[in-house]
C-alpha positions, 0 to 999 in steps of 0.5 A, spaced: 509 444 534 510 450 529 509 450 521 516 449 518 516 455 512 516 452 505 523 452 502 521 457 496 526 459 492 525 467 491 528 466 484 523 463 479 529 462 474 535 466 471 538 467 464 545 469 465 545 475 469 538 476 469 534 473 474 526 473 475 524 473 482 517 472 485 517 479 489 518 482 482 512 478 479 508 480 485 509 487 483 507 486 476 501 482 478 499 488 482 500 493 476 497 489 471 490 488 475 491 496 476 491 497 468 485 492 467 481 495 473 482 502 470 480 500 463 474 496 466 472 502 470 473 507 464 469 503 459 463 504 464 457 509 461 459 517 463 465 515 467 469 521 464 475 517 463 478 515 456 483 509 455 489 514 454 488 517 460 488 510 464 495 509 461 498 515 463 495 515 470 497 507 471 504 509 469 504 515 473 502 511 479 507 506 478 513 511 478 510 514 484 510 507 488 517 505 485 520 512 487 516 513 493 517 506 496 524 506 495 525 514 498 520 512 503 524 506 506 531 509 506 528 516 509 523 512 514 527 506 516 535 507 513 536 514 514 542 513 518 545 509 513 543 514 508 547 519 511 553 515 511 552 513 504 547 517 500 548 512 494 545 507 498 538 510 495 540 507 489 542 500 491 535 497 489 539 491 488 539 490 496 532 491 497 527 495 501 521 498 499 516 502 504 508 502 503 508 509 506 513 512 502 509 509 496 503 512 498 506 519 498 509 517 491 502 515 489 499 522 492 504 526 488 502 522 482 495 523 483 496 531 484 500 531 478 496 527 473 490 531 476 493 538 474 495 536 467 488 533 465 484 538 469 481 533 473 479 533 480 484 531 485 479 527 489 475 524 484 482 521 481 484 519 488 477 515 488 478 512 482 485 510 484 485 507 491 480 500 489 486 498 485 491 499 491 489 493 495 490 488 490 497 490 489 498 490 497 495 483 497 500 481 492 506 484 495 505 481 502 505 474 498 511 476 495 514 478 502 512 471 505 515 467 499 522 471 501 521 469 508 522 476 510 518 481 514 516 476 519 512 477 525 513 476 533 515 470 537 508 466 538 505 460 540 499 460 536 498 453 532 499 457 525 506 460 527 512 459 522 519 458 523 522 462 518 529 460 516 532 468 517 528 468 524 531 464 528 529 457 531 523 460 534 516 460 531 513 467 529 506 470 527 506 470 519 504 477 519 505 478 512 499 473 511 495 477 516 497 484 512 495 480 505 488 478 508 486 485 512 490 490 508 489 487 501 483 482 501 478 485 506 480 492 504 479 491 497 472 488 499 470 494 503 472 499 498 468 495 493 462 495 497 462 502 499 463 504 492 456 501 490 452 507 492 454 514 489 459 517 495 461 524 495 468 526 492 474 524 496 470 519 501 473 513 497 480 515 498 479 517 505 476 510 507 482 507 504 487 511 508 483 510 514 482 503 513 489 501 511 492 505 517 487 502 522 489 495 519 496 496 519 497 499 526 493 493 529 498 488 525 504 491 527 503 488 534 504 482 531 510 484 526 517 484 529 519 491 529 525 493 525 532 491 529 535 497 528 529 501 530 525 497 535 519 500 539 519 507 541 518 507 548 518 500 548 511 501 546 510 503 538 513 501 532 515 506 526 510 503 522 504 505 527 507 512 527 507 512 520 500 509 520 497 514 525 497 520 520 493 516 515 488 514 520 487 521 521 487 524 514 483 519 512 477 520 517 478 527 516 477 526 509 471 522 509 467 527 514 469 533 510 467 530 504 460 528 507 460 535 510 461 538 503 456 534 500 451 536 505 452 543 504 452 543 497 445 540 497 441 545 500 444 550 495 443 546 489 435 545 491 435 553 492 437 553 484 432 548 482 
């Protein structure tokens, strides 16, 4: 016995040609949380951030998510379609966003912002990453409401029959991702930040943590039909997650090694 997918209209309401969709609302929730969180952190004593910088940073990151997510989806998952019709890149009405592309967009936004404000790129990255998992959580709930990006066929008792996934019961992989990539990763980052950490280590934990969670959950998520599994083993999402794991782990090691090397030098000056 599988659970039947709840019939939720992806459109909340429409006014003339304008439609407000649950997925868009989830993006808005993520950005509103980011603004609230950033202002809360900036208000702490000795934060070295002020309100105007927070507004600029969130705006840059918002552009990075939207532009990077769309460009990444087209290049990573629909490249053949893009070659045939380059204007497909601008057909956002047809949907399609890539988290990995969004990460690249946010990294670009962080670099641009750090150069403009003369802040450390690593410190800006550490400031930004705790905001991301909440947006991920909201986005995956939006995927579930839309009945998209469902999982592989299974007989687990919590499987769902999705209207667009055929009659077979499937893993609700969107909820797995919301839980691990959203809630669990957020709690990990909050716990990790409770103690002073070397610059770059928080960003490294986010990259590695997301990469590990996404890599594992891909085994439960249905591969893109037009891509499938490379060699019948590994998905596109897993291939894109491997660099995140490697870069994140290397960043953590480098951050601690750099902090350790600077400590004796600081002691010598004292």
